C-alpha positions as CSV (number, residue, x, y, z in Angstrom):
1,M,-24.8,30.6,-75.7
2,D,-24.5,28.1,-78.5
3,D,-20.9,28.8,-79.5
4,I,-19.5,27.7,-76.1
5,T,-19.0,24.0,-76.4
6,L,-18.5,21.4,-73.7
7,E,-15.3,20.5,-75.5
8,A,-14.0,24.1,-75.2
9,V,-14.9,24.1,-71.5
10,I,-13.0,20.8,-71.0
11,D,-10.0,22.2,-72.8
12,L,-10.1,25.2,-70.5
13,L,-10.3,22.9,-67.4
14,K,-7.3,20.8,-68.6
15,D,-5.3,24.0,-68.9
16,V,-5.9,24.7,-65.2
17,N,-5.5,21.2,-63.9
18,E,-4.8,18.2,-66.2
19,A,-5.3,15.5,-63.5
20,P,-9.1,15.0,-63.3
21,D,-11.1,13.1,-65.9
22,Y,-13.4,15.9,-66.9
23,E,-15.3,13.8,-69.4
24,T,-16.7,11.5,-66.7
25,S,-16.2,12.9,-63.2
26,E,-19.3,14.4,-61.5
27,T,-17.5,15.0,-58.1
28,L,-14.8,17.4,-59.0
29,V,-15.3,19.5,-55.8
30,D,-16.9,16.9,-53.6
31,G,-14.3,14.3,-54.5
32,R,-11.5,16.9,-54.0
33,E,-10.3,16.4,-57.5
34,I,-10.1,20.2,-57.8
35,D,-9.4,22.7,-55.0
36,S,-10.2,26.3,-54.2
37,F,-7.2,27.5,-56.1
38,D,-8.3,25.5,-59.2
39,I,-11.8,27.0,-58.9
40,L,-10.4,30.6,-58.7
41,S,-8.2,29.8,-61.8
42,I,-11.2,28.3,-63.6
43,V,-13.3,31.4,-62.8
44,S,-10.6,33.7,-64.2
45,A,-10.1,31.5,-67.3
46,I,-13.9,31.6,-67.9
47,D,-13.7,35.4,-67.9
48,D,-10.7,35.5,-70.1
49,E,-11.7,32.8,-72.6
50,F,-15.5,33.3,-72.9
51,D,-15.9,36.9,-71.6
52,V,-18.3,35.6,-68.9
53,A,-18.0,36.9,-65.4
54,V,-18.8,34.4,-62.6
55,P,-20.4,36.2,-59.6
56,A,-19.4,35.0,-56.1
57,K,-22.9,33.6,-55.5
58,E,-22.3,31.2,-58.4
59,I,-19.1,29.7,-56.9
60,V,-20.8,26.7,-55.2
61,P,-19.9,23.0,-55.5
62,A,-23.0,22.2,-57.6
63,N,-21.7,24.5,-60.4
64,F,-18.2,23.0,-60.3
65,N,-18.7,19.3,-59.7
66,S,-18.5,18.4,-63.4
67,A,-17.5,19.8,-66.7
68,K,-21.2,19.6,-67.7
69,A,-22.2,21.7,-64.7
70,I,-19.5,24.3,-65.4
71,H,-20.6,24.4,-69.1
72,A,-24.3,24.9,-68.1
73,M,-23.4,27.7,-65.7
74,I,-21.3,29.5,-68.4
75,C,-24.1,29.2,-70.9
76,R,-26.7,30.4,-68.4
77,L,-24.5,33.4,-67.3
78,A,-23.7,34.3,-71.0
79,A,-27.4,34.3,-71.8
80,E,-28.2,36.6,-68.9
81,D,-25.8,39.3,-70.3
């Protein structure tokens, strides 16, 4: 989905947890920069903001280790709808 920008995803992530450097970090989960509560909040925010449901099978570290990975997952899920 072209109208979901990486910048919009980063803004959403900052609303959930301001601490990590979403522009450069590629180890958000592996480096424990975000925790399971953050991930649940991110999943909920993705649904609210972009109207994209994230199925449980997609909640894996590879999809949440960077803003780029989260953005790619959102775009892929939006395209599948």
